[in-house]
BAVO-535103 format. One record per atom (N, C-alpha, C): residue number from 0; x, y, z. Coordinates in pm, 1 decimal, padded with zeros to 6 digits, always signed. Example, Ala and Ser with C-alpha at 12.3 -4.5 7.8 and 13.67 -1.06 7.14 Angstrom:
<sites>
+-----+----------+----------+----------+
| pos |        X |        Y |        Z |
+-----+----------+----------+----------+
|   0 | +01319.0 | -00569.0 | +00780.0 |
|   0 | +01230.0 | -00450.0 | +00780.0 |
|   0 | +01320.0 | -00330.0 | +00780.0 |
|   1 | +01285.0 | -00225.0 | +00708.0 |
|   1 | +01367.0 | -00106.0 | +00714.0 |
|   1 | +01290.0 | +00003.0 | +00787.0 |
+-----+----------+----------+----------+
</sites>
This chain:
<sites>
+-----+----------+----------+----------+
| pos |        X |        Y |        Z |
+-----+----------+----------+----------+
|   0 | +07205.7 | +01406.7 | +01082.5 |
|   0 | +07122.0 | +01395.8 | +01191.7 |
|   0 | +07087.8 | +01263.9 | +01230.9 |
|   1 | +07102.0 | +01195.6 | +01373.0 |
|   1 | +07099.0 | +01078.0 | +01434.7 |
|   1 | +06923.6 | +01050.1 | +01416.4 |
|   2 | +06908.6 | +00939.5 | +01379.4 |
|   2 | +06764.2 | +00889.2 | +01361.3 |
|   2 | +06719.1 | +00872.9 | +01561.9 |
|   3 | +06594.2 | +00924.5 | +01562.1 |
|   3 | +06542.3 | +00891.0 | +01689.6 |
|   3 | +06478.3 | +00733.8 | +01715.6 |
|   4 | +06550.5 | +00651.5 | +01802.1 |
|   4 | +06538.7 | +00526.3 | +01794.0 |
|   4 | +06421.7 | +00452.8 | +01909.5 |
|   5 | +06403.2 | +00570.4 | +02003.7 |
|   5 | +06306.5 | +00530.9 | +02133.6 |
|   5 | +06191.4 | +00606.5 | +02113.5 |
|   6 | +06069.1 | +00559.9 | +02130.4 |
|   6 | +05941.7 | +00623.7 | +02103.5 |
|   6 | +05836.0 | +00560.2 | +02196.8 |
|   7 | +05757.8 | +00694.6 | +02283.8 |
|   7 | +05673.2 | +00659.7 | +02355.8 |
|   7 | +05530.3 | +00745.6 | +02327.1 |
|   8 | +05433.4 | +00658.5 | +02287.0 |
|   8 | +05252.5 | +00713.6 | +02271.0 |
|   8 | +05202.9 | +00712.5 | +02410.2 |
|   9 | +05140.9 | +00798.9 | +02413.3 |
|   9 | +05062.6 | +00827.6 | +02569.1 |
|   9 | +04903.0 | +00864.8 | +02510.0 |
|  10 | +04810.6 | +00829.8 | +02552.8 |
|  10 | +04682.8 | +00889.1 | +02555.1 |
|  10 | +04627.6 | +00929.5 | +02693.3 |
|  11 | +04603.3 | +01068.8 | +02715.4 |
|  11 | +04506.8 | +01097.0 | +02848.4 |
|  11 | +04380.5 | +01128.5 | +02798.2 |
|  12 | +04302.1 | +01041.8 | +02894.6 |
|  12 | +04158.9 | +01058.3 | +02835.3 |
|  12 | +04086.9 | +01139.9 | +02951.6 |
|  13 | +04019.7 | +01255.8 | +02897.6 |
|  13 | +03962.5 | +01357.6 | +02975.3 |
|  13 | +03825.5 | +01378.4 | +03021.1 |
|  14 | +03795.9 | +01452.7 | +03083.5 |
|  14 | +03638.5 | +01407.4 | +03123.1 |
|  14 | +03516.0 | +01480.1 | +02989.4 |
|  15 | +03583.1 | +01564.9 | +02920.2 |
|  15 | +03544.4 | +01617.3 | +02806.0 |
|  15 | +03605.4 | +01668.0 | +02698.9 |
|  16 | +03565.5 | +01677.2 | +02548.7 |
|  16 | +03621.8 | +01725.3 | +02469.6 |
|  16 | +03709.0 | +01865.9 | +02472.3 |
|  17 | +03614.7 | +01954.5 | +02543.0 |
|  17 | +03665.2 | +02085.3 | +02577.1 |
|  17 | +03773.7 | +02091.2 | +02641.5 |
|  18 | +03769.1 | +02021.2 | +02787.6 |
|  18 | +03852.2 | +01991.8 | +02876.4 |
|  18 | +03994.9 | +01964.7 | +02767.4 |
|  19 | +03999.4 | +01856.1 | +02689.2 |
|  19 | +04100.3 | +01803.1 | +02603.1 |
|  19 | +04192.3 | +01897.9 | +02510.0 |
|  20 | +04086.6 | +02005.9 | +02478.1 |
|  20 | +04142.6 | +02101.4 | +02393.0 |
|  20 | +04176.2 | +02201.7 | +02482.1 |
|  21 | +04156.6 | +02253.7 | +02568.4 |
|  21 | +04213.0 | +02320.6 | +02685.0 |
|  21 | +04315.4 | +02282.8 | +02714.7 |
|  22 | +04379.6 | +02143.6 | +02753.3 |
|  22 | +04500.5 | +02079.9 | +02783.4 |
|  22 | +04574.4 | +02118.5 | +02669.0 |
|  23 | +04536.9 | +02034.9 | +02564.6 |
|  23 | +04627.1 | +02063.6 | +02411.7 |
|  23 | +04656.5 | +02167.3 | +02412.8 |
|  24 | +04562.3 | +02306.8 | +02399.5 |
|  24 | +04581.5 | +02444.0 | +02378.7 |
|  24 | +04716.2 | +02488.1 | +02459.7 |
|  25 | +04716.9 | +02444.3 | +02576.2 |
|  25 | +04815.5 | +02536.2 | +02673.3 |
|  25 | +04950.1 | +02424.1 | +02647.7 |
|  26 | +04947.2 | +02325.3 | +02644.0 |
|  26 | +05058.4 | +02220.6 | +02619.7 |
|  26 | +05135.3 | +02224.3 | +02499.1 |
|  27 | +05071.3 | +02266.8 | +02373.5 |
|  27 | +05125.0 | +02245.5 | +02248.6 |
|  27 | +05218.1 | +02381.6 | +02238.1 |
|  28 | +05185.8 | +02447.6 | +02288.5 |
|  28 | +05264.4 | +02586.2 | +02262.2 |
|  28 | +05419.8 | +02596.0 | +02302.3 |
|  29 | +05460.6 | +02521.1 | +02408.2 |
|  29 | +05545.7 | +02439.7 | +02474.3 |
|  29 | +05667.4 | +02338.4 | +02410.7 |
|  30 | +05738.5 | +02372.5 | +02301.2 |
|  30 | +05840.3 | +02306.4 | +02195.4 |
|  30 | +05936.2 | +02226.5 | +02325.9 |
|  31 | +05950.7 | +02166.8 | +02277.0 |
|  31 | +06063.8 | +02072.4 | +02365.3 |
|  31 | +06213.5 | +02146.3 | +02319.0 |
|  32 | +06293.6 | +02185.1 | +02401.4 |
|  32 | +06412.8 | +02252.6 | +02386.9 |
|  32 | +06516.5 | +02148.3 | +02288.7 |
|  33 | +06576.4 | +02242.3 | +02171.2 |
|  33 | +06644.6 | +02149.7 | +02100.9 |
|  33 | +06774.6 | +02034.1 | +02179.1 |
|  34 | +06807.0 | +02119.3 | +02267.0 |
|  34 | +06913.0 | +02025.0 | +02360.8 |
|  34 | +06869.0 | +01911.3 | +02404.3 |
|  35 | +06727.7 | +01908.6 | +02420.0 |
|  35 | +06672.1 | +01802.1 | +02502.8 |
|  35 | +06672.9 | +01664.0 | +02412.0 |
|  36 | +06691.2 | +01684.5 | +02292.1 |
|  36 | +06672.4 | +01595.4 | +02211.9 |
|  36 | +06553.6 | +01512.4 | +02170.0 |
|  37 | +06452.4 | +01566.3 | +02199.7 |
|  37 | +06347.2 | +01513.6 | +02194.3 |
|  37 | +06228.9 | +01569.0 | +02120.2 |
|  38 | +06159.1 | +01499.0 | +02025.8 |
|  38 | +06049.6 | +01535.4 | +01961.0 |
|  38 | +05941.9 | +01544.1 | +02002.3 |
|  39 | +05820.1 | +01618.8 | +02026.8 |
|  39 | +05700.6 | +01572.4 | +02084.1 |
|  39 | +05571.5 | +01622.6 | +01984.5 |
|  40 | +05456.3 | +01546.0 | +01942.6 |
|  40 | +05388.0 | +01573.5 | +01877.4 |
|  40 | +05237.0 | +01548.2 | +01944.1 |
|  41 | +05142.7 | +01631.3 | +01954.5 |
|  41 | +05019.9 | +01629.8 | +02057.5 |
|  41 | +04935.6 | +01644.3 | +01954.5 |
|  42 | +04797.7 | +01599.7 | +01983.4 |
|  42 | +04723.7 | +01577.6 | +01885.4 |
|  42 | +04601.0 | +01531.4 | +02001.3 |
|  43 | +04469.6 | +01590.4 | +01966.4 |
|  43 | +04353.5 | +01557.9 | +02048.1 |
|  43 | +04246.8 | +01511.0 | +01924.4 |
|  44 | +04183.6 | +01431.3 | +01990.1 |
|  44 | +04062.8 | +01327.7 | +01934.4 |
|  44 | +03929.0 | +01304.6 | +02054.8 |
|  45 | +03818.6 | +01387.7 | +01977.1 |
|  45 | +03710.9 | +01398.8 | +02088.6 |
|  45 | +03783.0 | +01402.1 | +02245.4 |
|  46 | +03791.6 | +01341.4 | +02330.1 |
|  46 | +03807.8 | +01376.3 | +02479.5 |
|  46 | +03954.9 | +01318.5 | +02503.4 |
|  47 | +04031.2 | +01279.7 | +02427.2 |
|  47 | +04137.3 | +01220.1 | +02429.8 |
|  47 | +04276.6 | +01312.9 | +02379.4 |
|  48 | +04353.6 | +01309.1 | +02479.7 |
|  48 | +04466.6 | +01424.3 | +02440.3 |
|  48 | +04582.2 | +01275.5 | +02389.6 |
|  49 | +04650.5 | +01292.0 | +02283.2 |
|  49 | +04735.0 | +01217.1 | +02252.5 |
|  49 | +04856.1 | +01269.9 | +02200.6 |
|  50 | +04971.6 | +01218.0 | +02279.0 |
|  50 | +05112.6 | +01258.5 | +02257.9 |
|  50 | +05208.9 | +01128.4 | +02181.9 |
|  51 | +05306.9 | +01160.8 | +02115.6 |
|  51 | +05405.2 | +01082.0 | +02078.2 |
|  51 | +05533.7 | +01175.8 | +02150.6 |
|  52 | +05615.9 | +01107.0 | +02192.6 |
|  52 | +05781.4 | +01151.9 | +02206.2 |
|  52 | +05883.9 | +01045.7 | +02145.0 |
|  53 | +05978.0 | +01110.8 | +02107.7 |
|  53 | +06080.7 | +01033.9 | +02029.6 |
|  53 | +06191.3 | +01088.2 | +02094.7 |
|  54 | +06302.8 | +01020.5 | +02090.0 |
|  54 | +06436.0 | +01068.6 | +02159.9 |
|  54 | +06515.4 | +00951.3 | +02145.5 |
|  55 | +06669.9 | +00968.7 | +02165.0 |
|  55 | +06758.1 | +00852.5 | +02142.8 |
|  55 | +06764.1 | +00796.2 | +02274.9 |
|  56 | +06752.6 | +00879.1 | +02406.9 |
|  56 | +06781.9 | +00826.4 | +02528.4 |
|  56 | +06638.3 | +00813.5 | +02603.2 |
|  57 | +06667.8 | +00698.4 | +02686.5 |
|  57 | +06568.2 | +00672.4 | +02783.8 |
|  57 | +06567.3 | +00790.0 | +02884.1 |
|  58 | +06659.3 | +00857.5 | +02946.8 |
|  58 | +06662.9 | +00978.8 | +02998.9 |
|  58 | +06594.4 | +01095.2 | +02974.0 |
|  59 | +06609.5 | +01107.4 | +02828.5 |
|  59 | +06556.5 | +01211.3 | +02774.4 |
|  59 | +06401.1 | +01220.0 | +02765.7 |
|  60 | +06366.4 | +01103.5 | +02725.1 |
|  60 | +06215.1 | +01060.6 | +02713.7 |
|  60 | +06149.6 | +01085.3 | +02864.2 |
|  61 | +06207.0 | +01026.7 | +02940.8 |
|  61 | +06154.2 | +01000.8 | +03102.1 |
|  61 | +06139.1 | +01176.0 | +03150.5 |
|  62 | +06235.0 | +01222.0 | +03155.2 |
|  62 | +06241.5 | +01382.0 | +03165.8 |
|  62 | +06118.3 | +01444.3 | +03069.1 |
|  63 | +06119.1 | +01425.3 | +02960.3 |
|  63 | +05998.7 | +01484.2 | +02863.7 |
|  63 | +05898.0 | +01415.0 | +02924.4 |
|  64 | +05846.6 | +01310.0 | +02970.9 |
|  64 | +05698.4 | +01280.2 | +02994.4 |
|  64 | +05682.6 | +01329.5 | +03111.3 |
|  65 | +05768.8 | +01321.7 | +03245.4 |
|  65 | +05745.2 | +01381.8 | +03339.8 |
|  65 | +05725.4 | +01512.2 | +03344.3 |
|  66 | +05771.7 | +01619.5 | +03233.0 |
|  66 | +05727.4 | +01768.6 | +03237.3 |
|  66 | +05602.6 | +01781.6 | +03186.3 |
|  67 | +05570.1 | +01686.1 | +03054.8 |
|  67 | +05456.0 | +01671.0 | +03006.9 |
|  67 | +05291.5 | +01639.9 | +03107.0 |
|  68 | +05347.0 | +01592.5 | +03208.0 |
|  68 | +05272.7 | +01525.8 | +03322.8 |
|  68 | +05254.3 | +01591.9 | +03425.9 |
|  69 | +05349.6 | +01656.3 | +03470.0 |
|  69 | +05322.4 | +01797.6 | +03543.9 |
|  69 | +05278.4 | +01905.8 | +03505.1 |
|  70 | +05304.2 | +01946.4 | +03383.6 |
|  70 | +05209.8 | +02050.7 | +03323.6 |
|  70 | +05057.8 | +02023.6 | +03286.1 |
|  71 | +05050.2 | +01925.7 | +03242.4 |
|  71 | +04923.5 | +01878.1 | +03242.9 |
|  71 | +04827.7 | +01881.2 | +03363.7 |
|  72 | +04897.8 | +01808.8 | +03465.8 |
|  72 | +04810.3 | +01817.6 | +03595.5 |
|  72 | +04800.6 | +01978.1 | +03630.9 |
|  73 | +04918.9 | +02055.1 | +03605.2 |
|  73 | +04871.6 | +02181.9 | +03653.8 |
|  73 | +04759.5 | +02268.7 | +03570.1 |
|  74 | +04776.7 | +02235.4 | +03434.5 |
|  74 | +04636.0 | +02258.8 | +03361.7 |
|  74 | +04497.9 | +02226.4 | +03388.0 |
|  75 | +04481.2 | +02083.1 | +03458.5 |
|  75 | +04360.2 | +02038.6 | +03530.2 |
|  75 | +04346.7 | +02098.6 | +03650.6 |
|  76 | +04431.0 | +02130.3 | +03726.4 |
|  76 | +04374.4 | +02178.5 | +03869.7 |
|  76 | +04345.2 | +02312.9 | +03844.6 |
|  77 | +04399.1 | +02381.6 | +03753.6 |
|  77 | +04343.9 | +02510.1 | +03728.7 |
|  77 | +04218.5 | +02523.1 | +03692.1 |
|  78 | +04169.8 | +02401.8 | +03600.2 |
|  78 | +04062.3 | +02391.0 | +03541.3 |
|  78 | +03924.0 | +02353.2 | +03639.0 |
|  79 | +04015.5 | +02293.6 | +03752.3 |
|  79 | +03934.6 | +02237.5 | +03840.5 |
|  79 | +03879.3 | +02357.5 | +03946.4 |
|  80 | +04016.3 | +02440.2 | +03991.9 |
|  80 | +03967.1 | +02561.4 | +04080.6 |
|  80 | +03913.4 | +02671.5 | +03991.0 |
|  81 | +03899.2 | +02690.6 | +03890.5 |
|  81 | +03816.4 | +02814.5 | +03816.8 |
|  81 | +03702.2 | +02768.4 | +03746.7 |
|  82 | +03656.2 | +02608.5 | +03774.0 |
|  82 | +03529.7 | +02576.6 | +03711.7 |
|  82 | +03544.9 | +02548.4 | +03575.0 |
|  83 | +03432.7 | +02465.7 | +03535.5 |
|  83 | +03415.3 | +02426.2 | +03432.5 |
|  83 | +03397.9 | +02514.2 | +03334.5 |
|  84 | +03465.4 | +02486.9 | +03187.5 |
|  84 | +03463.9 | +02602.7 | +03065.1 |
|  84 | +03302.1 | +02627.7 | +03078.8 |
|  85 | +03280.4 | +02763.8 | +03028.6 |
|  85 | +03140.6 | +02811.8 | +03017.8 |
|  85 | +03111.0 | +02789.6 | +02878.0 |
|  86 | +03200.5 | +02745.1 | +02797.5 |
|  86 | +03099.3 | +02722.0 | +02675.4 |
|  86 | +03198.8 | +02616.9 | +02582.3 |
|  87 | +03157.4 | +02533.5 | +02489.2 |
|  87 | +03188.8 | +02424.6 | +02410.4 |
|  87 | +03324.2 | +02473.2 | +02353.6 |
|  88 | +03339.5 | +02598.1 | +02291.7 |
|  88 | +03440.7 | +02640.7 | +02189.0 |
|  88 | +03493.2 | +02779.0 | +02239.7 |
|  89 | +03601.4 | +02766.6 | +02217.6 |
|  89 | +03705.5 | +02893.0 | +02259.3 |
|  89 | +03726.5 | +02960.0 | +02109.4 |
|  90 | +03666.3 | +03023.9 | +02089.8 |
|  90 | +03725.2 | +03139.9 | +01931.8 |
|  90 | +03773.3 | +03287.9 | +01955.1 |
|  91 | +03841.9 | +03306.5 | +02041.1 |
|  91 | +03903.8 | +03420.5 | +02070.9 |
|  91 | +03999.4 | +03444.4 | +01958.6 |
|  92 | +04119.3 | +03387.1 | +01929.4 |
|  92 | +04199.6 | +03365.1 | +01848.6 |
|  92 | +04121.3 | +03355.1 | +01687.3 |
|  93 | +04042.7 | +03327.6 | +01640.5 |
|  93 | +03974.2 | +03276.7 | +01556.1 |
|  93 | +03839.5 | +03385.6 | +01469.1 |
|  94 | +03872.1 | +03515.4 | +01524.9 |
|  94 | +03779.4 | +03596.7 | +01480.8 |
|  94 | +03754.0 | +03638.6 | +01322.6 |
+-----+----------+----------+----------+
</sites>
């Protein structure tokens, strides 16, 4: 396997820790397709969503980052339309 030689680290500062967690929970389930050659690692710290993207080609990174921001924008638009979260914790899956 060829080593990934290009890397982009990004931080998306959001209005609250809860909003950051919502965006993280939505985006983390979509793994990058194997054929894309991109490895994506997402984490959340306080109100900051952090992402690390690695690939062999700049084009691969550009496409992955573009898709990431399009999806993040859609999630944030949905939160804006639906209104702010009513609680600070979502524990539906953690019963």
